[in-house]
PyMOL commands that place a pseudoatom at each C-alpha (Angstrom):
pseudoatom trace, name=CA, resn=UNK, resi=1, chain=A, elem=C, hetatm=0, pos=[98.780, 110.420, 61.903]
pseudoatom trace, name=CA, resn=UNK, resi=2, chain=A, elem=C, hetatm=0, pos=[96.684, 109.220, 58.998]
pseudoatom trace, name=CA, resn=UNK, resi=3, chain=A, elem=C, hetatm=0, pos=[94.136, 106.514, 58.424]
pseudoatom trace, name=CA, resn=UNK, resi=4, chain=A, elem=C, hetatm=0, pos=[93.092, 105.794, 54.857]
pseudoatom trace, name=CA, resn=UNK, resi=5, chain=A, elem=C, hetatm=0, pos=[94.659, 109.043, 53.778]
pseudoatom trace, name=CA, resn=UNK, resi=6, chain=A, elem=C, hetatm=0, pos=[92.704, 111.174, 56.287]
pseudoatom trace, name=CA, resn=UNK, resi=7, chain=A, elem=C, hetatm=0, pos=[94.636, 113.306, 58.693]
pseudoatom trace, name=CA, resn=UNK, resi=8, chain=A, elem=C, hetatm=0, pos=[93.417, 112.658, 62.187]
pseudoatom trace, name=CA, resn=UNK, resi=9, chain=A, elem=C, hetatm=0, pos=[95.748, 115.112, 63.964]
pseudoatom trace, name=CA, resn=UNK, resi=10, chain=A, elem=C, hetatm=0, pos=[97.961, 117.886, 62.800]
pseudoatom trace, name=CA, resn=UNK, resi=11, chain=A, elem=C, hetatm=0, pos=[101.621, 116.931, 62.724]
pseudoatom trace, name=CA, resn=UNK, resi=12, chain=A, elem=C, hetatm=0, pos=[102.433, 119.249, 65.656]
pseudoatom trace, name=CA, resn=UNK, resi=13, chain=A, elem=C, hetatm=0, pos=[103.138, 116.740, 68.409]
pseudoatom trace, name=CA, resn=UNK, resi=14, chain=A, elem=C, hetatm=0, pos=[101.116, 114.849, 70.943]
pseudoatom trace, name=CA, resn=UNK, resi=15, chain=A, elem=C, hetatm=0, pos=[100.092, 118.038, 72.826]
pseudoatom trace, name=CA, resn=UNK, resi=16, chain=A, elem=C, hetatm=0, pos=[97.895, 118.810, 69.882]
pseudoatom trace, name=CA, resn=UNK, resi=17, chain=A, elem=C, hetatm=0, pos=[96.702, 115.274, 69.353]
pseudoatom trace, name=CA, resn=UNK, resi=18, chain=A, elem=C, hetatm=0, pos=[96.314, 113.418, 72.659]
pseudoatom trace, name=CA, resn=UNK, resi=19, chain=A, elem=C, hetatm=0, pos=[96.956, 109.724, 72.358]
pseudoatom trace, name=CA, resn=UNK, resi=20, chain=A, elem=C, hetatm=0, pos=[96.156, 106.987, 74.872]
pseudoatom trace, name=CA, resn=UNK, resi=21, chain=A, elem=C, hetatm=0, pos=[99.773, 106.567, 75.938]
pseudoatom trace, name=CA, resn=UNK, resi=22, chain=A, elem=C, hetatm=0, pos=[100.008, 110.227, 76.832]
pseudoatom trace, name=CA, resn=UNK, resi=23, chain=A, elem=C, hetatm=0, pos=[98.018, 109.442, 79.986]
pseudoatom trace, name=CA, resn=UNK, resi=24, chain=A, elem=C, hetatm=0, pos=[100.338, 106.659, 81.144]
pseudoatom trace, name=CA, resn=UNK, resi=25, chain=A, elem=C, hetatm=0, pos=[102.125, 108.785, 83.777]
pseudoatom trace, name=CA, resn=UNK, resi=26, chain=A, elem=C, hetatm=0, pos=[98.911, 110.172, 85.156]
pseudoatom trace, name=CA, resn=UNK, resi=27, chain=A, elem=C, hetatm=0, pos=[97.315, 106.729, 85.301]
pseudoatom trace, name=CA, resn=UNK, resi=28, chain=A, elem=C, hetatm=0, pos=[100.383, 105.365, 87.101]
pseudoatom trace, name=CA, resn=UNK, resi=29, chain=A, elem=C, hetatm=0, pos=[100.224, 108.162, 89.670]
pseudoatom trace, name=CA, resn=UNK, resi=30, chain=A, elem=C, hetatm=0, pos=[96.466, 107.665, 90.204]
pseudoatom trace, name=CA, resn=UNK, resi=31, chain=A, elem=C, hetatm=0, pos=[97.100, 103.940, 90.698]
pseudoatom trace, name=CA, resn=UNK, resi=32, chain=A, elem=C, hetatm=0, pos=[99.726, 104.654, 93.377]
pseudoatom trace, name=CA, resn=UNK, resi=33, chain=A, elem=C, hetatm=0, pos=[97.374, 107.150, 95.060]
pseudoatom trace, name=CA, resn=UNK, resi=34, chain=A, elem=C, hetatm=0, pos=[94.564, 104.614, 95.237]
pseudoatom trace, name=CA, resn=UNK, resi=35, chain=A, elem=C, hetatm=0, pos=[96.782, 101.719, 96.328]
pseudoatom trace, name=CA, resn=UNK, resi=36, chain=A, elem=C, hetatm=0, pos=[98.704, 103.691, 98.983]
pseudoatom trace, name=CA, resn=UNK, resi=37, chain=A, elem=C, hetatm=0, pos=[96.036, 105.960, 100.401]
pseudoatom trace, name=CA, resn=UNK, resi=38, chain=A, elem=C, hetatm=0, pos=[92.460, 105.568, 99.256]
pseudoatom trace, name=CA, resn=UNK, resi=39, chain=A, elem=C, hetatm=0, pos=[91.912, 101.806, 99.609]
pseudoatom trace, name=CA, resn=UNK, resi=40, chain=A, elem=C, hetatm=0, pos=[93.919, 101.096, 102.805]
pseudoatom trace, name=CA, resn=UNK, resi=41, chain=A, elem=C, hetatm=0, pos=[92.726, 104.139, 104.724]
pseudoatom trace, name=CA, resn=UNK, resi=42, chain=A, elem=C, hetatm=0, pos=[89.031, 103.972, 104.011]
pseudoatom trace, name=CA, resn=UNK, resi=43, chain=A, elem=C, hetatm=0, pos=[86.181, 104.237, 104.830]
pseudoatom trace, name=CA, resn=UNK, resi=44, chain=A, elem=C, hetatm=0, pos=[86.329, 107.993, 104.640]
pseudoatom trace, name=CA, resn=UNK, resi=45, chain=A, elem=C, hetatm=0, pos=[84.264, 110.388, 106.771]
pseudoatom trace, name=CA, resn=UNK, resi=46, chain=A, elem=C, hetatm=0, pos=[83.690, 112.823, 103.906]
pseudoatom trace, name=CA, resn=UNK, resi=47, chain=A, elem=C, hetatm=0, pos=[85.239, 114.804, 101.125]
pseudoatom trace, name=CA, resn=UNK, resi=48, chain=A, elem=C, hetatm=0, pos=[87.128, 117.101, 103.508]
pseudoatom trace, name=CA, resn=UNK, resi=49, chain=A, elem=C, hetatm=0, pos=[88.784, 114.057, 105.107]
pseudoatom trace, name=CA, resn=UNK, resi=50, chain=A, elem=C, hetatm=0, pos=[89.913, 112.756, 101.721]
pseudoatom trace, name=CA, resn=UNK, resi=51, chain=A, elem=C, hetatm=0, pos=[91.200, 116.237, 100.735]
pseudoatom trace, name=CA, resn=UNK, resi=52, chain=A, elem=C, hetatm=0, pos=[93.244, 116.597, 103.902]
pseudoatom trace, name=CA, resn=UNK, resi=53, chain=A, elem=C, hetatm=0, pos=[94.733, 113.129, 103.680]
pseudoatom trace, name=CA, resn=UNK, resi=54, chain=A, elem=C, hetatm=0, pos=[95.488, 113.694, 99.971]
pseudoatom trace, name=CA, resn=UNK, resi=55, chain=A, elem=C, hetatm=0, pos=[97.531, 116.788, 100.898]
pseudoatom trace, name=CA, resn=UNK, resi=56, chain=A, elem=C, hetatm=0, pos=[99.388, 114.767, 103.474]
pseudoatom trace, name=CA, resn=UNK, resi=57, chain=A, elem=C, hetatm=0, pos=[100.044, 111.927, 100.986]
pseudoatom trace, name=CA, resn=UNK, resi=58, chain=A, elem=C, hetatm=0, pos=[101.293, 114.326, 98.301]
pseudoatom trace, name=CA, resn=UNK, resi=59, chain=A, elem=C, hetatm=0, pos=[103.676, 115.880, 100.798]
pseudoatom trace, name=CA, resn=UNK, resi=60, chain=A, elem=C, hetatm=0, pos=[104.889, 112.400, 101.868]
pseudoatom trace, name=CA, resn=UNK, resi=61, chain=A, elem=C, hetatm=0, pos=[105.236, 111.279, 98.241]
pseudoatom trace, name=CA, resn=UNK, resi=62, chain=A, elem=C, hetatm=0, pos=[107.233, 114.373, 97.248]
pseudoatom trace, name=CA, resn=UNK, resi=63, chain=A, elem=C, hetatm=0, pos=[109.540, 114.400, 100.259]
pseudoatom trace, name=CA, resn=UNK, resi=64, chain=A, elem=C, hetatm=0, pos=[109.796, 111.140, 102.230]
pseudoatom trace, name=CA, resn=UNK, resi=65, chain=A, elem=C, hetatm=0, pos=[108.780, 108.231, 100.003]
pseudoatom trace, name=CA, resn=UNK, resi=66, chain=A, elem=C, hetatm=0, pos=[111.632, 106.325, 98.310]
pseudoatom trace, name=CA, resn=UNK, resi=67, chain=A, elem=C, hetatm=0, pos=[111.324, 106.292, 94.500]
pseudoatom trace, name=CA, resn=UNK, resi=68, chain=A, elem=C, hetatm=0, pos=[112.585, 103.447, 92.361]
pseudoatom trace, name=CA, resn=UNK, resi=69, chain=A, elem=C, hetatm=0, pos=[113.489, 105.907, 89.604]
pseudoatom trace, name=CA, resn=UNK, resi=70, chain=A, elem=C, hetatm=0, pos=[115.840, 107.605, 92.095]
pseudoatom trace, name=CA, resn=UNK, resi=71, chain=A, elem=C, hetatm=0, pos=[117.592, 104.340, 93.110]
pseudoatom trace, name=CA, resn=UNK, resi=72, chain=A, elem=C, hetatm=0, pos=[115.228, 104.047, 96.042]
pseudoatom trace, name=CA, resn=UNK, resi=73, chain=A, elem=C, hetatm=0, pos=[116.226, 107.454, 97.438]
pseudoatom trace, name=CA, resn=UNK, resi=74, chain=A, elem=C, hetatm=0, pos=[113.735, 109.991, 98.668]
pseudoatom trace, name=CA, resn=UNK, resi=75, chain=A, elem=C, hetatm=0, pos=[113.320, 113.030, 96.448]
pseudoatom trace, name=CA, resn=UNK, resi=76, chain=A, elem=C, hetatm=0, pos=[114.944, 115.211, 99.030]
pseudoatom trace, name=CA, resn=UNK, resi=77, chain=A, elem=C, hetatm=0, pos=[117.979, 112.882, 99.370]
pseudoatom trace, name=CA, resn=UNK, resi=78, chain=A, elem=C, hetatm=0, pos=[118.301, 112.720, 95.563]
pseudoatom trace, name=CA, resn=UNK, resi=79, chain=A, elem=C, hetatm=0, pos=[118.142, 116.493, 95.313]
pseudoatom trace, name=CA, resn=UNK, resi=80, chain=A, elem=C, hetatm=0, pos=[120.824, 116.874, 98.019]
pseudoatom trace, name=CA, resn=UNK, resi=81, chain=A, elem=C, hetatm=0, pos=[123.117, 114.434, 96.178]
pseudoatom trace, name=CA, resn=UNK, resi=82, chain=A, elem=C, hetatm=0, pos=[122.505, 116.224, 92.908]
pseudoatom trace, name=CA, resn=UNK, resi=83, chain=A, elem=C, hetatm=0, pos=[123.490, 119.646, 94.266]
pseudoatom trace, name=CA, resn=UNK, resi=84, chain=A, elem=C, hetatm=0, pos=[126.412, 118.252, 96.243]
pseudoatom trace, name=CA, resn=UNK, resi=85, chain=A, elem=C, hetatm=0, pos=[127.821, 116.666, 93.071]
pseudoatom trace, name=CA, resn=UNK, resi=86, chain=A, elem=C, hetatm=0, pos=[127.110, 119.792, 91.050]
pseudoatom trace, name=CA, resn=UNK, resi=87, chain=A, elem=C, hetatm=0, pos=[128.822, 122.039, 93.528]
pseudoatom trace, name=CA, resn=UNK, resi=88, chain=A, elem=C, hetatm=0, pos=[132.029, 120.013, 93.767]
pseudoatom trace, name=CA, resn=UNK, resi=89, chain=A, elem=C, hetatm=0, pos=[134.960, 121.982, 92.529]
pseudoatom trace, name=CA, resn=UNK, resi=90, chain=A, elem=C, hetatm=0, pos=[136.837, 120.280, 89.710]
pseudoatom trace, name=CA, resn=UNK, resi=91, chain=A, elem=C, hetatm=0, pos=[140.397, 121.277, 88.971]
pseudoatom trace, name=CA, resn=UNK, resi=92, chain=A, elem=C, hetatm=0, pos=[140.979, 122.780, 85.523]
pseudoatom trace, name=CA, resn=UNK, resi=93, chain=A, elem=C, hetatm=0, pos=[144.011, 122.641, 83.333]
for i in range(1, 93): cmd.bond("trace and resi %d" % i, "trace and resi %d" % (i + 1))
show_as sticks, trace
zoom trace
């Protein structure tokens, strides 16, 4: 990336030159976390309460929550379908 002939970042990829859109996935995840857990469940009793509920939410998010990117399947259901399709025997020749 250059501006007025000056190199701002080496041409080695975004991992060596963080750009604002590199944070889009993290910002999206933080937004879900706040919308689904932090705001609706407050007020919080303390940091330990937030940490415990965060662990529970992450477990729920990774196992039970339907994801639009997975055609509204839970991650576990999508994984089961993936391995079932992968393990199907296909006739050859």
